[in-house]
N, C-alpha and C positions, 0 to 999 in steps of 0.2 A: 737659797730658797727661804722665803719668809716663814717664820715659825708661828703656828696657829693663826693663819690669816683669817680675815673675815670676808667671806664672799656673800653677796646679796642676791645672787641669782644663778640658776643652773639650768641648762638645756641638754637633754640627752637624746642622741639620735643613733639609729642603727637598726638591728633586726631583733630576733626573738631573745637573744642574749641580753639586750638592754631593755626590751619590753618587760622581762622578768620571768619568763618561762624557765623552770617549772616551780617557782616559789608561789604556790597556790594559797590564797586566803579562803576563809570559810564561805565568803559570799561569791566565790567563783572567779574573782579577779586575781590578777597577778601582782606581786609586790616587786621583788627583785632588788638587785644591788643598787640601782639608780635611785629607787624610792628610799632605800635605807640610808644612802648617802645624803639625799636631800633632807631627810629628817634630822640627821646629825648637824648638817650645815644650818638648818633653820633654827636649831636650838641656840646657835651662837649669834644669829643675826635677825633682830626684829624686822618684820616686813619682808622676809626672805620670799623669793618667788621661784617656782620650779615648773618646768614643762618637759614631759617625756613624749617624744614624737616617734619613737621606735615602733616598728611593725614587724611581726614575725614573717619569716620567709623572704624578706627583701634582699635583692641582689645589690651590689654596689652601684650599678647604674641607676636603679630605682631610688636608692638613698640619695644620690647626687641630684637627681631630678626632682624628687618629691620633698625631701627633708632638709637638704642643705640650704636652699634659698630661704626657707621659713626660719630655720635656726639662725642664719646670718642676720636676718632682719630684726631679731628680737633683742639684740644688744646685751647678751648675758655676760656676767663675769666669767663663768666657766661653761665651756661646751665640751661634752664627751662624744667622741666619734669612734664607733667600732663597726667595721663593715668589711666585706670582701670574703669572709670565710664561707658563706653560702656558695659563692662562686667557685671556690676551690674544691667543694664537695661535689660539683657537677661532673659527669663523665667527660664532657667537653668544656674546657675552660681556657680562655685566651688570657694568659697571665699578663701579657703586655697591656691589654686593654684594662684589666682590673687595676693594675698599678697606675696607669694613666688616669683613670677615674678617681682613684684614691688621692692622687696628686692634686687633681682639680678640686676635690673636696677640701683638702687641707689649705690650698691656696686661697679658697673663698672664705674659709672659716677663720683663719688666723687673724686677719685684721678686724674681724667682727666680734672678738671677745678678748678678755684679759688673759685667759688661760685656756689653751686647747689641750685636751687630754686624749691621747691615743693609747691603744693596748696591743700587746701580744696576747691573743686570746688563749684561754686554757684548752687543753686537749685531753680527752678521756683515754686512758690506757686501753689498748685493744687493737683489733685488726683494722678498724676504720681509720684510726690515727696513723697506723703504719702505712696504709695504702696512700693516704693523702699528705703525709708528712712533708715530702719535698716541696709541694705547692705551698703549704702553710708556712714553712720556714722561708721560702722565697718572699712571700707576702710580708712576713715579720721583719725580714732584713730591709725591705722597702719602707716599712713603718718607721724603723729606727733612722733610716736616712732622711725621711721627711721631717722627723722630729728634730734632728740636728740642724737641718736646713732652715726650719721655720721657728725654732725655739719652743716646740711643743713638749709636753710631758709624755713619757711612755711608761705605762704600768705593765710590768712583766709578769703576767699570769701563767704564761706558757712554761716559764722556768721555775714555777712554784711546785715542789713535789706533792704537796697536799692536794692540789686541784686536778692532778691526774688520777687520783684514787677513784675507782668506780663507785665507792660508797658515797661520794659527794655528788653523784649524778642521779638524775631521775631514771625511772624504768625505761624511758624512751631512748636512753643512751646518747641523747643529743643536747640535753639541757641540764644545768646545775640544779641541785636540790636547794632547799632553803638555807642549809648551812653553807653550801657552796657560794650562794649569793652573798651571805653575810661576810664571808672571807674576801670576796671581791670588793665589797664596800669598804672593808677595812684597808685593803691594799690601795685603793684610790684615795681614801682619807689620808693615809700616811704620805702618799706621793704628793698630795697638795700641801703638805707641810704641817699637818696636825700631829699632836702627840698620840702615840699608839694607844688603842684600847685593847688590842689583842696583839701582843708581840710575836705570837706563835702561829699566825694565820697561815704561813707558808710552809710550816714544818709538816712532815708526814704524819698521818694518823696512826695511832697505836695498832700494832699488828693483831689480827684476829684469825681464827681458823677459817679458811675459805669454805664456801658452801659445798656440799657433796655433789656427786655426779647427778643424781636425780633432781636435786633442787636447781642445778644449773640448766638442765634440759627443760624443766618446767618454765624457768625464767626466759630461756631462749624462745620457746614456743609462744609464750605470751608476748614477748617483744615483737616477734615476727608478725603475729596476728594483729596486734593493736597499733603497731607503729611502723614496722618496716614495709609491709605490704601497702598500706595507705600512702606512704611516702613514695614508693615506686609508682603507684597508680597516678599520683600527682605529676611525677616527672614525665610519665608516658603521655599524659593528656595535656601537658603544658600548663597545669594549674599550680597555684601556690596556696599555702596555708594562710597567707596574708591577703588574698584576693578579697576586695570589698571592705577591708579594715582600714582604719586610720589610727594614728597614735592616740594614746589615752587623753592627751591634752590638745587635740586638734579637732575643731568643729567642722564636720563634713558639710553641714548646712550653710555655715558662713564662709567656708573655704579658708579658714585661718586658724592659727594656734591661739591658745589662751594660757595665761599663767594660773597656777594655784598657789595658795599660801595658807599656813596653819591658822586656825582660829586663835591659838595661844602658843606663841613661840617657846614658852618655857616648858610646854608639854605638847610637842608637835603631833604625836599620835600618827596613825597610818595616813599616808598621802590620800587614800581614797576618801578620807573625811575632811580634807582641806577644802576651803571655799575658793571658788573661781574669782579671779580678778581680771577685768578687762577682756577685750577681744582683739 
């Protein structure tokens, strides 16, 4: 692997994990690991371009249909693809179909970029992970097989003890916190061949006293009211949190993606402040 390579462009596709939930900025937008990674890459490459096409709630079939062709046409140096986990969390999941669709995505994206990055997604410790762990691990085995077959990188977040810690997850118990996203950005950064900025991103967090019984019950009630019940409602009605949404750098009016680039690559700043280039 090349040490400290210079990449001039990055396209990120997937679901809420790549969109950036729940790394919330003061203006109500999400940042997330892909934006953080893009800012680091931009600081090394004048004229760097970035597009995040990920949309919350998307299943792998939707990612293949809506995002893969767009990403493949952009000619990026690096494409990141994380998808399929939403499928594994559904009560009924055809794992053969999920793996076939992921294979199709990788086969279409590999020749369209210099480096394709796949991931073994992180899993929050708790009953949800235990219930769906067999499906998730079946998916991750397939990810590794695809990477070997097509020469893609695999970033192992599932095997990082730190990212299973509930303290690195939002109150919805489905999405990483800001610090969780920072650690993912560091993991991808290192996997691409860059010198570490945080050599301890994967190590467990220092132990603290767990919250008391009453605090746990309050947190459980809040979680059920604000997140679990709405999620169940969407499943029962066939709706998705991503309905009607497009990726941050996809123009619904024009029906095509666009790049963004920093005004000053020596100080990239938040991606939300970058200027648009081209259509």
